[in-house]
C-alpha positions as a Python dict, from the first residue, in 0.01 Angstrom:
ca = {
    (1, 'M'): (0, 0, 0),
    (2, 'T'): (-374, 51, 52),
    (3, 'L'): (-367, 418, -41),
    (4, 'S'): (-180, 341, -362),
    (5, 'L'): (-458, 93, -443),
    (6, 'A'): (-714, 371, -385),
    (7, 'F'): (-536, 580, -648),
    (8, 'L'): (-500, 284, -886),
    (9, 'I'): (-866, 186, -867),
    (10, 'G'): (-947, 549, -938),
    (11, 'F'): (-713, 539, -1237),
    (12, 'L'): (-899, 235, -1371),
    (13, 'I'): (-1224, 428, -1325),
    (14, 'G'): (-1075, 679, -1566),
    (15, 'L'): (-1076, 399, -1823),
    (16, 'R'): (-1414, 244, -1732),
    (17, 'S'): (-1625, 431, -1480),
    (18, 'L'): (-1843, 142, -1364),
    (19, 'T'): (-1629, -173, -1374),
    (20, 'P'): (-1418, -81, -1067),
    (21, 'P'): (-1726, -2, -852),
    (22, 'A'): (-1874, -337, -961),
    (23, 'A'): (-1551, -511, -859),
    (24, 'V'): (-1554, -333, -521),
    (25, 'A'): (-1920, -426, -471),
    (26, 'W'): (-1845, -791, -548),
    (27, 'A'): (-1539, -789, -319),
    (28, 'A'): (-1748, -647, -35),
    (29, 'H'): (-2029, -894, -105),
    (30, 'L'): (-1788, -1190, -101),
    (31, 'G'): (-1628, -1068, 222),
    (32, 'W'): (-1290, -991, 67),
    (33, 'L'): (-1327, -621, 140),
    (34, 'R'): (-1468, -547, 484),
    (35, 'L'): (-1645, -213, 478),
    (36, 'P'): (-1763, -33, 792),
    (37, 'G'): (-2091, 150, 848),
    (38, 'A'): (-2281, 285, 549),
    (39, 'L'): (-2004, 174, 312),
    (40, 'A'): (-2111, -185, 382),
    (41, 'L'): (-2407, -115, 152),
    (42, 'M'): (-2164, -156, -138),
    (43, 'G'): (-2169, -528, -62),
    (44, 'S'): (-2546, -562, -69),
    (45, 'V'): (-2713, -779, -332),
    (46, 'Y'): (-2875, -465, -474),
    (47, 'S'): (-2545, -280, -514),
    (48, 'V'): (-2378, -582, -668),
    (49, 'G'): (-2666, -625, -912),
    (50, 'I'): (-2692, -259, -1007),
    (51, 'F'): (-2319, -203, -1052),
    (52, 'T'): (-2276, -529, -1244),
    (53, 'V'): (-2555, -446, -1490),
    (54, 'L'): (-2427, -90, -1531),
    (55, 'A'): (-2069, -210, -1584),
    (56, 'L'): (-2176, -462, -1849),
    (57, 'G'): (-2379, -191, -2020),
    (58, 'E'): (-2081, 44, -2017),
    (59, 'L'): (-1851, -223, -2159),
    (60, 'A'): (-2092, -269, -2451),
    (61, 'A'): (-2174, 100, -2500),
    (62, 'D'): (-1809, 205, -2506),
    (63, 'K'): (-1775, 46, -2849),
    (64, 'W'): (-2033, 281, -3007),
    (65, 'A'): (-1902, 581, -3196),
    (66, 'K'): (-2169, 816, -3056),
    (67, 'I'): (-2061, 777, -2693),
    (68, 'P'): (-1908, 1104, -2566),
    (69, 'A'): (-1539, 1115, -2482),
    (70, 'R'): (-1452, 1023, -2125),
    (71, 'T'): (-1295, 1366, -2086),
    (72, 'S'): (-1616, 1555, -2165),
    (73, 'A'): (-1813, 1705, -1876),
    (74, 'M'): (-2067, 1437, -1776),
    (75, 'P'): (-1840, 1131, -1818),
    (76, 'L'): (-1567, 1312, -1626),
    (77, 'V'): (-1807, 1399, -1343),
    (78, 'A'): (-1906, 1030, -1325),
    (79, 'R'): (-1541, 933, -1298),
    (80, 'I'): (-1484, 1188, -1023),
    (81, 'L'): (-1781, 1057, -822),
    (82, 'M'): (-1705, 689, -876),
    (83, 'G'): (-1335, 748, -808),
    (84, 'G'): (-1423, 907, -476),
    (85, 'L'): (-1659, 624, -383),
    (86, 'T'): (-1427, 338, -471),
    (87, 'G'): (-1122, 515, -328),
    (88, 'T'): (-1313, 555, -3),
    (89, 'C'): (-1409, 186, -1),
    (90, 'V'): (-1057, 64, -75),
    (91, 'A'): (-909, 290, 194),
    (92, 'A'): (-1171, 181, 448),
    (93, 'G'): (-1112, -185, 362),
    (94, 'G'): (-744, -136, 439),
    (95, 'A'): (-813, 61, 760),
    (96, 'E'): (-674, 384, 611),
    (97, 'S'): (-819, 735, 602),
    (98, 'T'): (-1136, 737, 395),
    (99, 'L'): (-1092, 1106, 320),
    (100, 'I'): (-747, 1049, 174),
    (101, 'G'): (-877, 741, -10),
    (102, 'A'): (-1160, 947, -162),
    (103, 'A'): (-917, 1218, -273),
    (104, 'L'): (-676, 967, -424),
    (105, 'G'): (-958, 782, -602),
    (106, 'T'): (-1088, 1110, -743),
    (107, 'V'): (-746, 1223, -864),
    (108, 'G'): (-685, 876, -1007),
    (109, 'G'): (-1015, 891, -1195),
    (110, 'V'): (-928, 1221, -1360),
    (111, 'A'): (-572, 1110, -1439),
    (112, 'G'): (-696, 782, -1583),
    (113, 'A'): (-957, 955, -1797),
    (114, 'F'): (-707, 1184, -1967),
    (115, 'A'): (-423, 931, -1988),
    (116, 'G'): (-656, 660, -2117),
    (117, 'F'): (-813, 892, -2375),
    (118, 'R'): (-475, 991, -2515),
    (119, 'A'): (-329, 642, -2502),
    (120, 'R'): (-625, 485, -2679),
    (121, 'R'): (-613, 744, -2960),
    (122, 'R'): (-240, 694, -3006),
    (123, 'V'): (-263, 315, -3012),
    (124, 'V'): (-548, 322, -3264),
    (125, 'Q'): (-348, 558, -3488),
    (126, 'A'): (-20, 368, -3449),
    (127, 'L'): (-171, 28, -3525),
    (128, 'G'): (-421, 150, -3781),
    (129, 'V'): (-696, -69, -3636),
    (130, 'P'): (-1060, 10, -3559),
    (131, 'D'): (-1110, 180, -3222),
    (132, 'W'): (-1317, -103, -3079),
    (133, 'Y'): (-1018, -344, -3100),
    (134, 'V'): (-826, -119, -2864),
    (135, 'A'): (-1139, -66, -2653),
    (136, 'V'): (-1167, -442, -2594),
    (137, 'L'): (-802, -455, -2491),
    (138, 'E'): (-870, -164, -2255),
    (139, 'D'): (-1168, -357, -2111),
    (140, 'L'): (-944, -655, -2039),
    (141, 'V'): (-683, -436, -1868),
    (142, 'V'): (-951, -279, -1645),
    (143, 'I'): (-1112, -612, -1555),
    (144, 'A'): (-778, -779, -1477),
    (145, 'G'): (-658, -475, -1280),
    (146, 'C'): (-976, -461, -1074),
    (147, 'L'): (-964, -832, -997),
    (148, 'W'): (-602, -806, -893),
    (149, 'M'): (-672, -507, -667),
    (150, 'V'): (-976, -639, -485),
    (151, 'S'): (-809, -979, -437),
    (152, 'R'): (-540, -804, -228),
    (153, 'F'): (-797, -785, 52),
    (154, 'S'): (-910, -1150, 54),
}
């Protein structure tokens, strides 16, 4: 179960690269996700603050037309890195292999980026609505998914 959550949190990172790390940081800070060693830094007040501010900024910035596609080089690299980090944390919190968790989070991040990009374009075209309507729906899916996942550890 835990390793599937590592992949799923990575997949959500493909949709929003900073909301899942913020959720993991909050879960560690609240004691829901117990992280060993250096990973425990994810639960520090600084990590919670930084990831929360960055996630809120990303949620707002995603609605701008000039933001590069999540599948372009730099956004994809961010998803790979954040997928590895959060996959590691989720695996460690469930006493599973952190290496496998990192790999699953990374793969999930790439899969989520491409699947989310295609799905969002198709939904916008099918419904004939402005992109930001679908982006807000995507935000809600990511937030709800992250809350559900990190609450599995409480």
